[in-house]
C-alpha positions in Angstrom: 45.4 243.1 90.1 44.9 244.2 93.8 43.1 247.3 94.9 41.6 247.8 91.4 40.2 251.3 91.5 38.4 251.1 88.1 35.1 250.4 89.9 33.8 250.1 93.4 32.9 246.5 92.9 36.3 245.8 91.3 38.0 247.4 94.3 36.1 245.6 96.9 36.7 242.3 95.2 40.4 242.9 95.0 41.2 244.8 98.2 44.5 243.8 99.7 46.4 245.2 102.6 50.2 245.8 102.3 52.8 244.8 104.7 54.1 247.9 106.6 57.7 246.7 106.3 57.4 246.7 102.5 56.1 250.3 102.2 58.3 253.1 101.0 57.8 256.8 100.3 55.8 258.6 99.3 53.0 258.2 101.8 49.9 260.3 102.0 50.5 264.0 102.6 48.9 265.8 105.5 46.2 267.1 103.2 45.5 263.6 102.0 45.4 262.3 105.6 42.8 264.9 106.3 40.7 263.7 103.3 41.2 260.0 104.3 40.0 260.6 107.9 37.1 262.8 106.7 36.1 259.9 104.4 36.2 257.5 107.3 33.9 259.8 109.3 31.1 258.3 107.2 31.4 255.1 109.2 28.2 253.7 110.8 28.0 255.2 114.2 24.8 254.3 116.2 24.0 257.2 118.5 26.4 259.6 116.7 29.0 259.1 119.5 32.2 259.0 117.3 33.9 256.6 119.7 37.2 256.8 117.8 40.2 259.1 117.3 43.2 259.2 115.0 46.7 260.3 116.1 49.2 260.8 113.3 52.8 260.1 114.3 55.1 262.0 111.9 58.3 260.6 110.5 60.5 262.8 112.7 58.7 261.4 115.8 59.4 257.7 115.1 62.6 257.6 117.1 60.8 258.9 120.1 58.0 256.4 119.6 60.5 253.5 119.3 62.2 254.6 122.6 58.9 254.7 124.4 57.7 251.4 123.0 61.0 249.8 124.1 60.8 251.4 127.6 57.2 250.2 128.1 58.1 246.7 126.9 61.2 246.4 129.1 59.2 247.6 132.1 56.7 244.7 131.5 59.4 242.2 130.4 62.7 243.1 132.0 64.5 240.1 130.4 63.4 240.9 126.9 65.7 239.6 124.2 67.5 241.5 121.6 65.2 240.3 118.8 62.1 241.5 120.6 63.6 244.9 121.1 64.7 245.1 117.5 61.2 244.2 116.3 59.7 247.1 118.3 62.3 249.5 116.9 61.6 248.3 113.4 57.8 248.6 113.9 58.1 252.2 115.0 60.0 253.1 111.8 57.9 251.2 109.2 56.2 252.9 106.3 56.2 256.7 105.6 52.8 257.2 107.4 51.6 256.0 110.7 48.1 256.5 112.1 47.3 255.3 115.6 43.6 254.6 115.9 42.2 255.0 119.4 39.0 253.5 120.5 37.4 256.2 122.7 34.2 254.8 124.2 31.4 257.2 125.3 29.3 256.5 128.4 25.8 256.0 127.1 22.7 254.4 128.5 21.5 253.7 124.9 24.5 252.5 122.9 26.2 249.4 124.3 30.0 249.3 124.5 30.0 246.4 122.0 28.3 248.6 119.4 30.9 251.3 119.9 33.7 248.7 119.4 32.1 247.5 116.2 31.9 251.1 115.0 35.6 251.6 115.7 36.5 248.5 113.8 34.5 249.7 110.8 36.2 253.1 111.2 39.6 251.4 110.9 38.4 249.5 107.8 37.2 252.7 106.2 40.5 254.3 106.8 42.1 251.4 104.9 39.6 251.9 102.0 40.3 255.6 101.9 44.0 255.1 101.8 43.7 252.6 99.0 41.4 255.1 97.1 44.3 257.5 97.2 46.5 254.9 95.4 48.6 254.0 98.4 48.9 250.7 100.2 47.9 250.3 103.8 48.2 247.8 106.6 46.4 247.6 110.0 48.4 245.8 112.7 47.9 245.2 116.4 50.3 243.1 118.5 51.7 243.8 122.0 51.7 247.6 121.8 47.9 247.6 121.1 47.3 246.0 124.5 49.8 247.8 126.6 48.4 250.4 129.0 51.8 252.2 129.0 51.7 252.5 125.2 48.0 253.5 125.3 48.9 256.3 127.6 51.2 257.8 124.9 48.0 258.5 122.9 45.2 258.7 125.3 43.9 257.5 128.7 41.6 254.8 130.2 39.0 253.7 129.3 40.4 254.4 125.8 42.3 251.6 124.0 44.4 251.4 120.9 42.4 249.8 118.1 45.5 249.4 115.9 48.3 251.0 114.0 47.6 251.8 110.4 50.6 252.2 108.2 50.5 253.7 104.7 52.9 254.3 101.8 53.8 253.1 98.4 54.3 249.5 97.5 58.0 248.4 97.4 57.0 245.0 95.9 54.1 243.2 94.4 51.2 242.4 96.8 50.5 238.7 97.0 47.2 237.0 97.8 46.7 235.3 101.1 44.3 232.4 101.8 40.7 233.4 102.2 37.9 231.5 103.9 35.7 229.3 101.7 32.4 231.0 100.9 30.4 227.8 101.8 31.9 227.9 105.3 30.8 231.5 105.8 27.5 231.9 104.0 24.4 229.9 104.9 20.6 230.2 104.9 18.7 230.2 108.1 16.8 226.9 108.5 14.4 227.3 111.4 13.2 223.7 111.1 16.6 222.4 112.0 16.4 224.2 115.4 13.0 222.7 116.3 
């Protein structure tokens, strides 16, 4: 069972994202989105800078988002193919709920940019956790729109960047496991003698 909410340990051991294209209504309500983002505000944030923002794109705005994504893509790639355009159109309309996470760095002499980026990544992960805690599925995706200045300008301005698009809704099919790294390749003990 994925996203087992019977215990915190059970959930963390079974956490699984959903594919946005497989999500159906209902998604989180506006009130639930407020709770979800409020929960994510507990993210570690060295310096209390809050270098992140969330922009909710409502269902009735998805057509406009699709048009803007396509316009930005065609400006960058004038000979874009039909399948590329259809993929952007589909992305804009996936899942009932779409949150755009904006990395909004703060000029600071004490907190390096890198630490703010790490905090933003943790903020995105906590939004996923909070969505799952509300019994929905969620998926965090990036791709070309994340790195486009024109798309970024729809939601903010430089030096801000899009950290990702988080989709949420109800599962339309069973979640399936994906390969995970082998623990032995990830976890080790420090052996100072080997460095000498």
